[in-house]
C-alpha positions as a LaTeX table, in Angstrom:
\begin{tabular}{lrrr}
\hline
Residue & $x$ (\AA) & $y$ (\AA) & $z$ (\AA) \\
\hline
Unk1 & 115.96 & 102.38 & 101.42 \\
Unk2 & 116.06 & 104.33 & 98.43 \\
Unk3 & 113.21 & 105.74 & 97.21 \\
Unk4 & 112.40 & 106.59 & 93.09 \\
Unk5 & 109.09 & 109.16 & 93.26 \\
Unk6 & 107.01 & 109.23 & 90.30 \\
Unk7 & 104.37 & 111.53 & 89.15 \\
Unk8 & 102.42 & 111.79 & 86.07 \\
Unk9 & 101.91 & 115.68 & 84.67 \\
Unk10 & 98.81 & 115.84 & 82.48 \\
Unk11 & 96.91 & 118.68 & 80.88 \\
Unk12 & 94.24 & 119.63 & 83.18 \\
Unk13 & 95.98 & 119.62 & 86.02 \\
Unk14 & 99.82 & 120.80 & 84.62 \\
Unk15 & 99.39 & 124.03 & 86.86 \\
Unk16 & 99.53 & 122.17 & 90.06 \\
Unk17 & 102.63 & 120.58 & 89.05 \\
Unk18 & 105.44 & 123.30 & 91.15 \\
Unk19 & 102.99 & 123.29 & 93.86 \\
Unk20 & 103.03 & 120.03 & 95.01 \\
Unk21 & 107.01 & 119.84 & 94.09 \\
Unk22 & 107.65 & 122.69 & 96.63 \\
Unk23 & 105.55 & 120.62 & 99.16 \\
Unk24 & 108.42 & 118.19 & 98.99 \\
Unk25 & 110.41 & 121.32 & 101.00 \\
Unk26 & 108.52 & 120.59 & 104.05 \\
Unk27 & 108.33 & 116.99 & 104.00 \\
Unk28 & 110.60 & 114.84 & 106.53 \\
Unk29 & 111.90 & 112.56 & 104.26 \\
Unk30 & 113.04 & 113.36 & 100.26 \\
Unk31 & 112.68 & 110.81 & 97.70 \\
Unk32 & 116.11 & 110.06 & 95.69 \\
Unk33 & 114.60 & 110.45 & 92.92 \\
Unk34 & 111.89 & 112.18 & 90.89 \\
Unk35 & 110.19 & 110.75 & 87.73 \\
Unk36 & 107.93 & 113.37 & 86.43 \\
Unk37 & 105.93 & 112.02 & 83.29 \\
Unk38 & 105.00 & 114.55 & 81.36 \\
Unk39 & 102.30 & 114.32 & 78.76 \\
Unk40 & 101.28 & 117.81 & 78.21 \\
Unk41 & 101.25 & 119.16 & 74.61 \\
Unk42 & 103.06 & 121.92 & 75.85 \\
Unk43 & 106.26 & 121.09 & 78.10 \\
Unk44 & 105.73 & 122.15 & 81.88 \\
Unk45 & 107.86 & 124.24 & 83.25 \\
Unk46 & 109.52 & 123.49 & 86.59 \\
Unk47 & 110.38 & 126.35 & 89.15 \\
Unk48 & 114.11 & 127.11 & 89.48 \\
Unk49 & 113.47 & 127.56 & 93.17 \\
Unk50 & 112.48 & 123.94 & 93.45 \\
Unk51 & 115.44 & 122.66 & 90.75 \\
Unk52 & 117.50 & 124.01 & 93.22 \\
Unk53 & 116.67 & 122.49 & 96.68 \\
Unk54 & 116.50 & 119.45 & 94.95 \\
Unk55 & 119.99 & 119.69 & 93.66 \\
Unk56 & 121.15 & 120.85 & 97.17 \\
Unk57 & 119.15 & 117.47 & 98.90 \\
Unk58 & 120.88 & 115.30 & 96.42 \\
Unk59 & 116.93 & 114.30 & 95.18 \\
Unk60 & 117.37 & 113.66 & 91.16 \\
Unk61 & 114.73 & 114.59 & 88.78 \\
Unk62 & 114.03 & 113.07 & 85.37 \\
Unk63 & 111.17 & 114.63 & 83.14 \\
Unk64 & 110.32 & 112.22 & 80.41 \\
Unk65 & 107.94 & 113.90 & 77.86 \\
Unk66 & 105.75 & 111.39 & 76.11 \\
Unk67 & 102.60 & 113.40 & 74.35 \\
Unk68 & 98.88 & 111.80 & 75.02 \\
Unk69 & 99.92 & 109.22 & 77.39 \\
Unk70 & 97.45 & 107.65 & 79.18 \\
Unk71 & 97.63 & 107.23 & 83.27 \\
Unk72 & 98.95 & 103.70 & 82.83 \\
Unk73 & 101.37 & 104.43 & 79.88 \\
Unk74 & 103.10 & 107.31 & 82.30 \\
Unk75 & 102.95 & 105.04 & 85.30 \\
Unk76 & 104.64 & 101.92 & 82.61 \\
Unk77 & 107.24 & 104.21 & 81.33 \\
Unk78 & 107.82 & 105.69 & 85.11 \\
Unk79 & 108.84 & 102.06 & 86.78 \\
Unk80 & 110.72 & 100.95 & 84.16 \\
Unk81 & 113.21 & 104.24 & 83.74 \\
Unk82 & 113.16 & 103.94 & 88.19 \\
Unk83 & 117.19 & 103.34 & 89.39 \\
Unk84 & 115.71 & 102.31 & 92.96 \\
Unk85 & 113.88 & 99.25 & 94.30 \\
Unk86 & 111.12 & 101.21 & 95.69 \\
Unk87 & 108.20 & 103.04 & 94.32 \\
Unk88 & 106.41 & 106.06 & 95.55 \\
Unk89 & 103.91 & 107.40 & 93.88 \\
Unk90 & 101.60 & 110.19 & 93.61 \\
Unk91 & 99.12 & 112.47 & 91.76 \\
Unk92 & 98.97 & 116.36 & 90.78 \\
Unk93 & 96.05 & 116.41 & 92.64 \\
Unk94 & 96.89 & 114.66 & 95.64 \\
Unk95 & 99.05 & 116.23 & 98.61 \\
Unk96 & 100.21 & 114.56 & 101.20 \\
Unk97 & 101.13 & 115.14 & 104.36 \\
Unk98 & 104.46 & 116.14 & 105.47 \\
Unk99 & 105.40 & 112.47 & 107.14 \\
Unk100 & 103.95 & 110.58 & 104.05 \\
Unk101 & 106.84 & 109.06 & 102.90 \\
Unk102 & 108.69 & 108.71 & 106.01 \\
Unk103 & 105.83 & 107.04 & 107.74 \\
Unk104 & 105.45 & 104.71 & 104.75 \\
Unk105 & 108.87 & 103.59 & 104.38 \\
Unk106 & 108.85 & 102.73 & 108.37 \\
Unk107 & 105.82 & 101.13 & 108.02 \\
Unk108 & 107.07 & 98.76 & 105.09 \\
Unk109 & 110.18 & 97.92 & 107.00 \\
Unk110 & 108.81 & 97.27 & 110.26 \\
Unk111 & 106.25 & 94.96 & 109.10 \\
Unk112 & 108.26 & 93.41 & 106.39 \\
Unk113 & 105.48 & 94.30 & 103.88 \\
Unk114 & 105.72 & 94.74 & 100.51 \\
Unk115 & 103.80 & 97.94 & 99.77 \\
Unk116 & 101.74 & 100.16 & 101.17 \\
Unk117 & 98.77 & 101.99 & 99.93 \\
Unk118 & 97.45 & 105.39 & 99.64 \\
Unk119 & 94.43 & 107.15 & 101.22 \\
Unk120 & 92.50 & 109.94 & 99.99 \\
Unk121 & 90.38 & 112.18 & 101.63 \\
Unk122 & 88.48 & 114.31 & 98.62 \\
Unk123 & 88.31 & 117.69 & 99.92 \\
Unk124 & 85.25 & 120.04 & 99.70 \\
Unk125 & 84.49 & 123.69 & 100.68 \\
Unk126 & 81.60 & 125.09 & 99.09 \\
Unk127 & 78.36 & 123.47 & 99.20 \\
Unk128 & 78.38 & 122.31 & 95.20 \\
Unk129 & 81.77 & 120.65 & 95.73 \\
Unk130 & 79.90 & 118.98 & 99.00 \\
Unk131 & 77.27 & 117.70 & 96.60 \\
Unk132 & 79.97 & 116.90 & 94.28 \\
Unk133 & 81.68 & 115.22 & 96.83 \\
Unk134 & 78.84 & 113.26 & 98.74 \\
Unk135 & 77.44 & 111.83 & 95.38 \\
Unk136 & 80.49 & 110.20 & 94.28 \\
Unk137 & 84.12 & 109.94 & 96.45 \\
Unk138 & 82.37 & 110.35 & 99.89 \\
Unk139 & 83.59 & 112.45 & 102.70 \\
Unk140 & 85.79 & 109.25 & 104.54 \\
Unk141 & 89.15 & 108.73 & 103.48 \\
Unk142 & 89.36 & 106.06 & 100.42 \\
Unk143 & 92.20 & 103.55 & 99.35 \\
Unk144 & 93.66 & 105.11 & 96.13 \\
Unk145 & 96.38 & 104.11 & 94.00 \\
Unk146 & 98.94 & 108.02 & 94.35 \\
Unk147 & 100.57 & 107.89 & 97.51 \\
Unk148 & 100.86 & 104.11 & 97.41 \\
Unk149 & 104.33 & 103.19 & 98.30 \\
Unk150 & 105.30 & 99.66 & 96.63 \\
Unk151 & 108.71 & 97.56 & 96.19 \\
Unk152 & 109.38 & 97.51 & 92.10 \\
Unk153 & 109.81 & 93.64 & 92.74 \\
Unk154 & 106.05 & 93.58 & 92.96 \\
Unk155 & 105.61 & 95.04 & 89.40 \\
Unk156 & 107.23 & 92.07 & 88.44 \\
Unk157 & 104.78 & 89.45 & 90.14 \\
Unk158 & 101.76 & 91.58 & 89.07 \\
Unk159 & 102.36 & 92.93 & 85.63 \\
Unk160 & 102.22 & 96.38 & 84.70 \\
Unk161 & 99.30 & 98.80 & 83.74 \\
Unk162 & 97.04 & 98.13 & 80.86 \\
Unk163 & 98.10 & 101.23 & 78.28 \\
Unk164 & 95.49 & 101.73 & 75.84 \\
Unk165 & 92.60 & 103.14 & 78.34 \\
Unk166 & 91.80 & 106.61 & 80.19 \\
Unk167 & 90.62 & 105.14 & 83.45 \\
Unk168 & 90.26 & 102.52 & 85.70 \\
Unk169 & 93.68 & 100.42 & 84.92 \\
Unk170 & 95.03 & 101.20 & 88.69 \\
Unk171 & 91.63 & 99.27 & 89.68 \\
Unk172 & 92.45 & 96.92 & 87.37 \\
Unk173 & 95.59 & 96.56 & 88.64 \\
Unk174 & 95.16 & 96.44 & 92.61 \\
Unk175 & 92.38 & 93.24 & 91.38 \\
Unk176 & 95.73 & 91.52 & 89.98 \\
Unk177 & 97.63 & 92.15 & 92.96 \\
Unk178 & 94.98 & 90.79 & 95.30 \\
Unk179 & 94.71 & 87.44 & 93.55 \\
Unk180 & 98.74 & 86.98 & 94.27 \\
Unk181 & 98.14 & 87.92 & 98.23 \\
Unk182 & 100.99 & 90.35 & 98.41 \\
Unk183 & 101.25 & 91.44 & 101.92 \\
Unk184 & 100.26 & 95.36 & 101.76 \\
Unk185 & 98.72 & 97.76 & 104.56 \\
Unk186 & 96.96 & 101.11 & 104.29 \\
Unk187 & 99.19 & 104.37 & 105.39 \\
Unk188 & 97.51 & 106.12 & 108.11 \\
Unk189 & 98.96 & 109.41 & 107.04 \\
Unk190 & 96.33 & 110.36 & 104.26 \\
Unk191 & 96.43 & 112.80 & 101.05 \\
Unk192 & 94.30 & 115.89 & 100.75 \\
Unk193 & 92.88 & 115.74 & 97.40 \\
Unk194 & 92.42 & 119.01 & 95.60 \\
Unk195 & 90.65 & 118.22 & 92.57 \\
Unk196 & 87.36 & 118.98 & 93.62 \\
Unk197 & 87.97 & 122.65 & 93.96 \\
Unk198 & 85.40 & 125.08 & 91.81 \\
Unk199 & 84.35 & 121.37 & 89.59 \\
Unk200 & 81.09 & 122.15 & 88.50 \\
Unk201 & 78.24 & 119.46 & 87.60 \\
Unk202 & 78.62 & 118.93 & 84.02 \\
Unk203 & 82.30 & 118.57 & 83.75 \\
Unk204 & 81.51 & 115.71 & 86.36 \\
Unk205 & 79.16 & 114.22 & 84.67 \\
Unk206 & 81.43 & 114.54 & 81.48 \\
Unk207 & 84.02 & 112.90 & 83.16 \\
Unk208 & 82.17 & 109.79 & 85.00 \\
Unk209 & 80.55 & 108.71 & 81.05 \\
Unk210 & 83.93 & 108.91 & 80.03 \\
Unk211 & 85.55 & 106.91 & 82.57 \\
Unk212 & 83.65 & 104.37 & 82.79 \\
Unk213 & 82.90 & 104.16 & 79.03 \\
Unk214 & 86.93 & 103.18 & 78.84 \\
Unk215 & 87.09 & 101.08 & 82.18 \\
Unk216 & 84.38 & 98.78 & 80.95 \\
Unk217 & 87.21 & 96.84 & 78.82 \\
Unk218 & 87.81 & 95.03 & 82.91 \\
Unk219 & 86.67 & 92.24 & 84.34 \\
Unk220 & 86.30 & 93.78 & 87.75 \\
Unk221 & 84.09 & 95.97 & 86.48 \\
Unk222 & 81.29 & 93.50 & 85.57 \\
Unk223 & 79.21 & 93.12 & 88.58 \\
Unk224 & 78.67 & 96.59 & 88.56 \\
Unk225 & 77.69 & 96.72 & 85.08 \\
Unk226 & 75.38 & 93.95 & 85.29 \\
Unk227 & 73.73 & 95.69 & 88.57 \\
Unk228 & 72.88 & 98.53 & 85.70 \\
Unk229 & 71.85 & 96.52 & 83.20 \\
Unk230 & 69.43 & 94.72 & 85.81 \\
Unk231 & 67.87 & 97.80 & 87.12 \\
Unk232 & 67.39 & 99.14 & 83.20 \\
Unk233 & 65.42 & 95.83 & 82.94 \\
Unk234 & 63.44 & 96.50 & 85.50 \\
Unk235 & 62.54 & 99.77 & 85.15 \\
Unk236 & 61.33 & 98.57 & 81.39 \\
Unk237 & 59.54 & 96.06 & 82.94 \\
Unk238 & 57.56 & 98.33 & 85.15 \\
Unk239 & 56.96 & 101.19 & 82.45 \\
Unk240 & 55.85 & 98.21 & 80.01 \\
Unk241 & 53.69 & 96.64 & 81.91 \\
Unk242 & 51.22 & 98.83 & 82.89 \\
Unk243 & 48.18 & 97.51 & 85.37 \\
Unk244 & 46.19 & 100.09 & 84.64 \\
Unk245 & 46.42 & 100.19 & 81.14 \\
Unk246 & 45.74 & 96.98 & 80.83 \\
Unk247 & 42.05 & 96.96 & 82.75 \\
Unk248 & 41.79 & 100.39 & 81.59 \\
Unk249 & 38.80 & 99.53 & 79.22 \\
Unk250 & 37.02 & 97.30 & 82.57 \\
Unk251 & 38.41 & 99.39 & 85.05 \\
Unk252 & 35.37 & 100.55 & 86.51 \\
Unk253 & 33.78 & 96.82 & 86.38 \\
Unk254 & 36.72 & 94.87 & 86.86 \\
Unk255 & 37.55 & 93.50 & 90.67 \\
Unk256 & 41.38 & 93.30 & 89.40 \\
Unk257 & 41.60 & 96.87 & 88.93 \\
Unk258 & 43.19 & 99.06 & 91.49 \\
Unk259 & 43.17 & 102.38 & 91.58 \\
Unk260 & 46.61 & 104.46 & 91.42 \\
Unk261 & 48.55 & 101.53 & 91.47 \\
Unk262 & 50.98 & 102.98 & 88.64 \\
Unk263 & 51.70 & 106.57 & 90.87 \\
Unk264 & 51.82 & 104.60 & 93.87 \\
Unk265 & 54.82 & 101.93 & 92.15 \\
Unk266 & 56.24 & 104.80 & 90.77 \\
Unk267 & 56.18 & 106.88 & 93.74 \\
Unk268 & 58.02 & 103.86 & 95.70 \\
Unk269 & 60.50 & 103.41 & 93.06 \\
Unk270 & 61.51 & 107.30 & 92.87 \\
Unk271 & 61.39 & 107.26 & 96.66 \\
Unk272 & 63.84 & 104.66 & 97.20 \\
Unk273 & 66.28 & 106.24 & 94.74 \\
Unk274 & 66.17 & 109.51 & 96.63 \\
Unk275 & 66.23 & 107.38 & 99.89 \\
Unk276 & 69.30 & 105.16 & 98.58 \\
Unk277 & 71.44 & 107.96 & 96.71 \\
Unk278 & 70.45 & 111.08 & 98.26 \\
Unk279 & 70.62 & 110.09 & 102.20 \\
Unk280 & 71.52 & 106.13 & 102.55 \\
Unk281 & 74.72 & 106.45 & 100.27 \\
Unk282 & 76.43 & 109.93 & 101.42 \\
Unk283 & 75.66 & 109.12 & 105.63 \\
Unk284 & 77.39 & 106.03 & 104.68 \\
Unk285 & 80.25 & 107.33 & 103.10 \\
Unk286 & 80.40 & 110.13 & 105.96 \\
Unk287 & 78.60 & 113.11 & 105.01 \\
Unk288 & 76.90 & 114.43 & 107.98 \\
Unk289 & 73.08 & 114.80 & 109.19 \\
Unk290 & 73.32 & 118.63 & 109.41 \\
Unk291 & 74.50 & 118.71 & 105.81 \\
Unk292 & 72.13 & 116.37 & 103.93 \\
Unk293 & 69.23 & 117.72 & 105.56 \\
Unk294 & 66.71 & 120.07 & 104.95 \\
Unk295 & 67.36 & 120.18 & 101.06 \\
Unk296 & 71.43 & 118.75 & 99.93 \\
Unk297 & 69.92 & 115.23 & 99.94 \\
Unk298 & 68.07 & 116.44 & 96.80 \\
Unk299 & 70.33 & 117.80 & 94.84 \\
Unk300 & 72.71 & 114.87 & 95.71 \\
Unk301 & 70.24 & 112.25 & 94.33 \\
Unk302 & 69.70 & 114.65 & 91.02 \\
Unk303 & 73.34 & 114.59 & 90.74 \\
Unk304 & 73.66 & 110.90 & 91.16 \\
Unk305 & 70.40 & 110.36 & 88.87 \\
Unk306 & 72.47 & 112.15 & 86.34 \\
Unk307 & 75.80 & 110.02 & 86.51 \\
Unk308 & 73.75 & 107.11 & 87.06 \\
Unk309 & 72.36 & 107.95 & 83.47 \\
Unk310 & 75.50 & 108.79 & 81.70 \\
Unk311 & 77.22 & 105.67 & 83.53 \\
Unk312 & 74.68 & 103.04 & 82.14 \\
Unk313 & 74.82 & 105.00 & 78.49 \\
Unk314 & 78.54 & 104.37 & 78.81 \\
Unk315 & 77.99 & 100.38 & 79.28 \\
Unk316 & 75.62 & 100.70 & 76.71 \\
Unk317 & 78.23 & 102.30 & 74.17 \\
Unk318 & 80.77 & 99.79 & 75.18 \\
Unk319 & 78.79 & 97.12 & 74.77 \\
Unk320 & 77.31 & 97.61 & 71.42 \\
Unk321 & 80.62 & 98.85 & 70.14 \\
Unk322 & 81.74 & 95.50 & 70.21 \\
\hline
\end{tabular}
């Protein structure tokens, strides 16, 4: 089974290109073709050592230059230019184990599958990186399009990726594939994502706003968006319908007056949010109790709040721009 490996190359991860290509030397099975879609302003350079290794092992490499391509553009270009009937996908931040490709191909053949999903674990070393991971992806491996190995014919059934969006096109494609009932399974060879290394809180907040503003056009995001709009409506009602303010002139005589009801209700809302976003969700996603306590759950809550606010802002901006 001959394989074309498709790798989009974008500016913020360009330095990772040769690092990923050098890792191929340790793989137990090599792809027959590598297609790199270079969308960086300045041409990405491939090490001579890498080129010599690929040539020695009969691995062809095709670099397609397209400036300012979004991920959907890049993957579509790779799919349409691939010579072989089985396609493997990686991103520059995702590093697979040495047996990833071989194991995936064996699973496809032995189980007569149309494809294998990638599974990725997000790496974090410093406390800040671990807080970011807990507030976003979580410690447990998650299903990702990078790392997937898919028969080319699947794209003729489900269509290609939406090209004019910055993010969310892979989740949209996965939802379309699920509607067709195509046979996929998970690869038990997990990729490692190193993109959180050196990440700053403001970078994560900006990225979440950008990605959700871009992805808000997709149908699959509608339930997620509706939950945020509902939360905004409930918050507005809570602030507007202030019981003590309504009974303020009669609080000394009215039997309807409840002391400290506003503080109690707001405290309950804030406490519930901190528990859910700072403890429950991170714990569900694999965070260890000794990491969350005594203080990290507070840091996670504040970052989660910032992310939720910018996501809501992204949804509102998208809705108002229509």
